[in-house]
C-alpha positions as CSV (number, residue, x, y, z in Angstrom):
1,X,114.2,99.3,157.8
2,X,117.9,99.4,158.6
3,X,119.0,99.3,155.0
4,X,117.4,101.2,152.1
5,X,119.7,101.3,149.1
6,X,118.3,103.8,146.5
7,X,121.0,104.9,144.1
8,X,121.7,102.6,141.2
9,X,119.6,99.9,142.8
10,X,116.5,98.6,141.1
11,X,114.9,97.1,144.2
12,X,115.2,100.4,146.1
13,X,114.2,102.5,143.1
14,X,111.1,100.3,142.4
15,X,110.1,100.4,146.0
16,X,110.5,104.2,146.2
17,X,108.6,104.4,142.9
18,X,105.8,102.4,144.4
19,X,105.6,104.7,147.4
20,X,105.4,107.7,145.1
21,X,102.7,106.2,143.0
22,X,100.7,105.4,146.1
23,X,101.1,108.9,147.4
24,X,99.8,110.3,144.2
25,X,96.6,108.3,144.8
26,X,96.2,110.0,148.1
27,X,97.8,107.3,150.3
28,X,99.7,108.6,153.3
29,X,103.3,107.2,153.3
30,X,105.7,107.1,156.3
31,X,109.2,105.8,155.7
32,X,111.5,105.4,158.6
33,X,115.1,104.4,157.8
34,X,118.1,103.8,160.1
35,X,120.8,106.1,158.9
36,X,123.8,103.9,159.2
37,X,123.7,102.1,155.9
38,X,121.8,104.5,153.7
39,X,124.6,106.7,152.4
40,X,124.3,109.4,149.8
41,X,120.5,109.5,149.7
42,X,119.7,112.7,151.5
43,X,118.6,114.5,148.3
44,X,116.5,111.6,147.1
45,X,114.8,111.2,150.5
46,X,114.3,114.9,150.8
47,X,112.7,115.0,147.4
48,X,110.4,112.1,148.3
49,X,109.5,113.8,151.6
50,X,108.5,117.0,149.7
51,X,105.4,115.2,148.4
52,X,102.5,116.3,150.6
53,X,101.6,112.7,151.3
54,X,105.1,111.4,152.1
55,X,107.1,111.7,155.3
56,X,110.6,110.4,155.5
57,X,112.6,110.3,158.7
58,X,116.1,109.0,159.5
59,X,116.6,107.2,162.8
60,X,119.6,108.1,164.9
61,X,121.3,110.1,162.1
62,X,125.0,110.6,161.8
63,X,126.3,114.2,161.6
64,X,126.1,115.6,158.1
65,X,129.6,116.6,157.0
66,X,131.9,116.1,154.1
67,X,133.4,113.0,155.5
68,X,130.2,111.4,156.6
69,X,131.6,108.6,158.7
70,X,133.8,110.9,160.8
71,X,130.6,111.3,162.8
72,X,130.6,107.7,163.6
73,X,134.1,107.9,164.9
74,X,133.6,111.1,166.9
75,X,130.4,110.0,168.5
76,X,130.8,106.2,168.4
77,X,128.9,105.4,171.6
78,X,125.7,106.9,170.1
79,X,126.3,106.1,166.5
80,X,126.9,102.4,167.2
81,X,123.3,102.0,168.5
82,X,121.1,101.2,165.6
83,X,117.5,100.3,164.8
84,X,117.5,96.9,163.2
85,X,113.7,96.5,163.0
86,X,112.1,95.6,159.7
87,X,108.4,95.8,159.0
88,X,106.1,96.9,156.1
89,X,102.4,97.7,156.9
90,X,99.6,98.6,154.5
91,X,96.3,100.2,155.6
92,X,96.8,99.0,159.1
93,X,95.5,95.7,157.9
94,X,98.4,93.7,156.5
95,X,102.1,93.5,157.5
96,X,105.3,91.8,156.4
97,X,107.8,91.2,159.2
98,X,111.1,89.4,158.9
99,X,114.8,90.0,158.3
100,X,114.9,91.3,154.7
101,X,116.3,94.8,153.8
102,X,115.5,96.9,150.8
103,X,118.3,96.4,148.2
104,X,119.2,94.4,145.2
105,X,121.3,91.9,147.1
106,X,118.4,91.0,149.4
107,X,116.1,90.3,146.5
108,X,118.7,88.4,144.5
109,X,118.6,90.9,141.6
110,X,121.7,90.4,139.5
111,X,123.8,89.4,142.5
112,X,126.4,86.7,142.7
113,X,125.4,85.9,146.2
114,X,121.9,84.5,147.1
115,X,120.8,86.0,150.4
116,X,118.6,83.2,151.9
117,X,115.9,85.1,153.8
118,X,112.5,84.6,155.4
119,X,109.6,86.7,156.4
120,X,105.9,86.3,157.2
121,X,102.8,88.1,156.0
122,X,100.2,88.6,158.6
123,X,96.6,90.0,158.9
124,X,94.4,90.5,161.9
125,X,94.7,92.4,165.2
126,X,98.5,91.8,165.5
127,X,98.9,94.3,162.6
128,X,97.7,97.1,165.0
129,X,100.4,96.1,167.4
130,X,103.0,96.3,164.6
131,X,101.7,99.8,163.7
132,X,101.9,100.8,167.3
133,X,105.5,99.5,167.5
134,X,106.3,101.6,164.4
135,X,104.8,104.7,166.0
136,X,106.9,104.3,169.0
137,X,110.0,104.6,166.8
138,X,108.5,107.2,164.5
139,X,107.7,109.5,167.5
140,X,111.1,108.9,169.2
141,X,113.4,111.9,169.7
142,X,115.9,109.8,167.7
143,X,113.7,110.0,164.6
144,X,114.6,113.1,162.6
145,X,112.5,114.4,159.6
146,X,114.4,114.9,156.4
147,X,113.5,118.6,156.4
148,X,115.6,119.1,159.5
149,X,118.8,118.5,157.4
150,X,118.3,121.6,155.3
151,X,118.9,119.8,151.9
152,X,117.9,122.0,149.0
153,X,115.9,120.2,146.3
154,X,114.0,121.2,143.3
155,X,110.4,120.0,144.1
156,X,109.7,120.0,140.3
157,X,112.0,117.0,140.0
158,X,109.1,114.9,141.4
159,X,107.6,115.0,137.9
160,X,110.9,113.8,136.5
161,X,110.8,110.9,139.0
162,X,107.3,110.1,137.9
163,X,108.5,109.9,134.3
164,X,111.4,107.7,135.3
165,X,109.1,105.4,137.3
166,X,106.8,105.1,134.3
167,X,109.7,104.2,132.1
168,X,111.0,101.8,134.7
169,X,107.7,100.1,135.0
170,X,107.4,99.8,131.2
171,X,110.9,98.4,131.0
172,X,110.1,95.9,133.7
173,X,106.7,94.9,132.1
174,X,108.2,91.6,131.3
175,X,110.9,91.7,133.9
176,X,111.3,92.0,137.7
177,X,108.1,94.0,138.4
178,X,105.8,91.9,136.3
179,X,107.5,88.6,137.4
180,X,106.8,89.6,141.0
181,X,103.1,90.4,140.3
182,X,102.7,87.1,138.4
183,X,104.6,85.0,141.0
184,X,103.1,81.7,141.9
185,X,102.7,82.8,145.5
186,X,100.5,85.8,144.6
187,X,98.5,83.9,142.1
188,X,97.8,81.2,144.6
189,X,96.7,83.8,147.1
190,X,94.4,85.5,144.6
191,X,92.8,82.2,143.6
192,X,92.4,81.0,147.1
193,X,94.5,77.9,146.4
194,X,96.9,79.1,149.1
195,X,95.1,79.8,152.3
196,X,96.5,81.6,155.4
197,X,97.2,79.7,158.5
198,X,94.9,80.8,161.3
199,X,97.0,81.1,164.5
200,X,97.6,83.3,167.5
201,X,100.4,85.8,166.7
202,X,102.0,88.3,169.1
203,X,104.5,91.0,168.5
204,X,107.5,91.5,170.8
205,X,109.6,94.6,170.2
206,X,112.4,96.4,171.8
207,X,111.7,100.1,172.4
208,X,113.7,103.1,171.2
209,X,114.7,103.8,174.8
210,X,117.0,100.7,174.5
211,X,119.4,102.8,172.4
212,X,119.7,105.5,175.1
213,X,120.1,103.1,178.0
214,X,123.3,101.6,179.3
215,X,124.7,99.2,176.8
216,X,124.2,95.6,178.0
217,X,121.1,96.3,180.0
218,X,119.0,93.1,180.1
219,X,116.0,95.1,181.3
220,X,115.9,96.9,177.9
221,X,116.6,93.8,175.8
222,X,112.9,93.0,175.7
223,X,112.8,90.6,172.8
224,X,115.9,88.7,173.8
225,X,114.6,88.2,177.3
226,X,111.3,86.9,176.0
227,X,113.1,84.4,173.7
228,X,115.2,83.2,176.6
229,X,112.0,82.7,178.7
230,X,110.4,80.7,176.0
231,X,113.6,78.6,175.5
232,X,113.7,77.7,179.2
233,X,110.1,76.6,179.0
234,X,110.8,74.2,176.1
235,X,110.2,70.5,176.7
236,X,111.3,68.7,173.6
237,X,113.1,70.7,170.8
238,X,114.5,74.0,169.8
239,X,115.6,74.8,166.2
240,X,117.5,78.0,165.7
241,X,118.1,79.4,162.2
242,X,120.4,82.5,162.4
243,X,123.1,84.1,160.2
244,X,125.2,84.9,163.2
245,X,125.4,82.8,166.4
246,X,127.4,84.1,169.4
247,X,125.6,82.9,172.5
248,X,128.1,84.3,175.0
249,X,128.5,82.6,178.3
250,X,125.0,83.1,179.5
251,X,123.4,81.8,176.3
252,X,125.8,78.8,176.3
253,X,125.0,78.0,179.9
254,X,121.3,78.1,179.1
255,X,121.6,75.7,176.2
256,X,123.7,73.3,178.3
257,X,120.9,73.3,180.9
258,X,118.3,72.5,178.2
259,X,120.4,69.8,176.7
260,X,121.1,68.3,180.1
261,X,117.3,67.8,180.7
262,X,116.8,66.2,177.3
263,X,115.8,69.1,175.0
264,X,117.0,68.7,171.5
265,X,118.9,71.8,170.3
266,X,119.6,72.3,166.6
267,X,121.5,75.4,165.4
268,X,121.6,76.3,161.7
269,X,124.1,79.1,160.8
270,X,126.6,80.2,158.3
271,X,129.8,78.4,157.6
272,X,133.1,80.3,157.4
273,X,132.8,80.2,153.6
274,X,129.2,81.4,153.4
275,X,129.2,84.2,156.1
276,X,129.3,87.8,155.1
277,X,130.9,88.8,158.4
278,X,134.0,86.7,159.1
279,X,134.8,88.4,162.5
280,X,131.3,87.3,163.7
281,X,132.1,83.7,162.7
282,X,135.2,83.7,164.8
283,X,133.1,84.7,167.8
284,X,130.7,81.8,167.1
285,X,133.6,79.3,166.7
286,X,134.6,79.8,170.3
287,X,131.3,78.2,171.5
288,X,130.8,75.5,168.8
289,X,132.9,72.7,170.3
290,X,131.7,73.3,173.9
291,X,128.0,73.0,172.8
292,X,128.7,70.0,170.6
293,X,130.2,68.3,173.6
294,X,127.0,69.1,175.5
295,X,124.9,67.5,172.8
296,X,123.8,70.3,170.5
297,X,123.5,69.7,166.8
298,X,125.2,72.2,164.4
299,X,124.6,72.7,160.7
300,X,126.5,75.2,158.7
301,X,125.3,76.5,155.3
302,X,127.3,75.3,152.3
303,X,128.4,78.3,150.2
304,X,127.7,76.4,147.0
305,X,124.2,75.3,148.0
306,X,122.5,77.4,145.3
307,X,119.4,76.3,143.4
308,X,120.0,74.4,140.2
309,X,117.6,76.7,138.3
310,X,117.6,80.5,137.8
311,X,115.6,82.5,140.3
312,X,112.4,84.3,139.4
313,X,114.4,87.2,137.9
314,X,116.3,85.0,135.5
315,X,119.5,85.1,137.4
316,X,121.5,82.3,139.0
317,X,123.7,83.3,141.9
318,X,127.0,81.4,142.3
319,X,127.1,81.4,146.1
320,X,124.7,81.6,149.1
321,X,124.7,83.2,152.5
322,X,122.1,82.7,155.2
323,X,120.3,85.8,156.3
324,X,117.1,84.2,157.7
325,X,116.2,84.7,161.4
326,X,113.8,82.0,162.6
327,X,113.2,79.7,165.6
328,X,110.8,76.9,166.3
329,X,110.1,75.8,169.8
330,X,108.6,72.3,170.5
331,X,107.2,72.4,166.9
332,X,104.4,74.6,168.3
333,X,105.8,78.2,168.4
334,X,107.5,79.9,165.5
335,X,109.6,83.1,165.9
336,X,110.2,85.2,162.8
337,X,111.9,88.6,163.1
338,X,115.0,90.7,162.9
339,X,117.0,89.4,165.8
340,X,120.3,87.6,165.3
341,X,121.7,85.5,168.1
342,X,124.7,87.7,168.8
343,X,125.5,90.5,171.3
344,X,124.8,93.3,168.8
345,X,121.2,92.2,168.4
346,X,120.7,91.4,172.0
347,X,122.3,94.4,173.7
348,X,123.2,97.1,171.1
349,X,120.5,97.3,168.4
350,X,116.7,97.4,168.7
351,X,114.9,94.3,167.3
352,X,111.4,93.1,166.7
353,X,109.7,89.8,165.8
354,X,106.5,87.8,165.8
355,X,105.7,84.7,167.9
356,X,103.2,82.5,166.1
357,X,101.5,79.7,168.0
358,X,100.4,76.9,165.8
359,X,101.1,73.1,166.1
360,X,100.3,72.6,162.4
361,X,102.5,75.5,161.2
362,X,105.2,74.6,163.6
363,X,105.4,71.0,162.5
364,X,105.3,71.9,158.8
365,X,108.0,74.6,159.2
366,X,110.2,72.3,161.2
367,X,109.9,69.5,158.6
368,X,110.8,72.0,155.8
369,X,113.9,73.1,157.7
370,X,115.0,69.5,158.4
371,X,114.4,68.5,154.8
372,X,116.6,71.4,153.5
373,X,119.5,70.6,155.9
374,X,120.7,67.6,153.9
375,X,120.8,69.6,150.7
376,X,122.2,72.9,151.9
377,X,124.4,72.4,154.9
378,X,127.3,70.6,156.4
379,X,126.6,68.6,159.6
380,X,129.3,69.6,162.2
381,X,130.1,67.1,164.9
382,X,133.1,65.6,166.7
383,X,135.2,62.7,165.6
384,X,136.5,59.9,167.8
385,X,139.4,62.1,169.0
386,X,137.1,65.1,169.8
387,X,138.1,67.1,166.7
388,X,135.6,69.0,164.6
389,X,134.3,67.2,161.6
390,X,132.1,68.4,158.7
391,X,130.0,65.9,156.8
392,X,127.5,66.2,153.9
393,X,124.9,63.7,152.9
């Protein structure tokens, strides 16, 4: 994961508690975290890693010094290259892949902003590929065990953690933890009411070498290149859902070619009000009018498009931001992963994702997106004078 927020964060604490509980049962736990957005957790991660069944590694770590982010400034070329991959695999038999990080904001726990996210749970042979992809990062020279940082911890504090976890679980017996266990989704899975879709799924992942290669190398942008290949093979329709959309000249040229031969292109992204990265939105705005003139359809998320009811945790966020990363091609191929449609994901970070081949799932997913557009987005088009116009049904 790129983000793992642990201090003063119930989602991170419950997740870490779950890992510790599993390790006490004899389960081997490996936790790989990108170092850029996990500040102040060296002691906690070192304590977790002191458990004989838990190994924690930081990916591409920043220098450890009193002013932590001086390391980013002094070695920016290396520190700017990050692992953005996100996967969670259990017993080499089940995996969750998508765009969600571990932290309260990403699970809508007592947050004013709803992070609209999406992931997929998979079983079958593709899980072995996801595990192998994890191993390639785990065994990279950029992956550093917590023990290498020389952080002194009192191993006896693990017993204190266990007590804290028991208390947290007890406190949440009617709260977040129990609500999650009793969610409709899990109950429907257990009862067999909700059945998995049987489909061919394949993993495409960048490799750790991408972070040590020349920035901008298309040869190392494995996932982005595969997406572009599939786009060019589209015959009818492409729907892109992404928080950040900066196609650059090459991406805009490709979409114009697709539009010129009659392929429908729909792009769903954040509005200026809903985005959590305003500079990225300014990059997207440079291409919006050009692609509208070519025939693309743009929808921007309304910042106030929050559900009318409280979420599962009993909280009702006041605003929403899109964090989902999903694409549907010809209503037959679904892509779910970590990749944003911007230069950082394509050329700077490593990314991963699943391509799912299913006409039934592709059609249903497309229809669910289209249905939600009228409720949650502004339609962006051009008026009679060629000026941008935002409309809402």
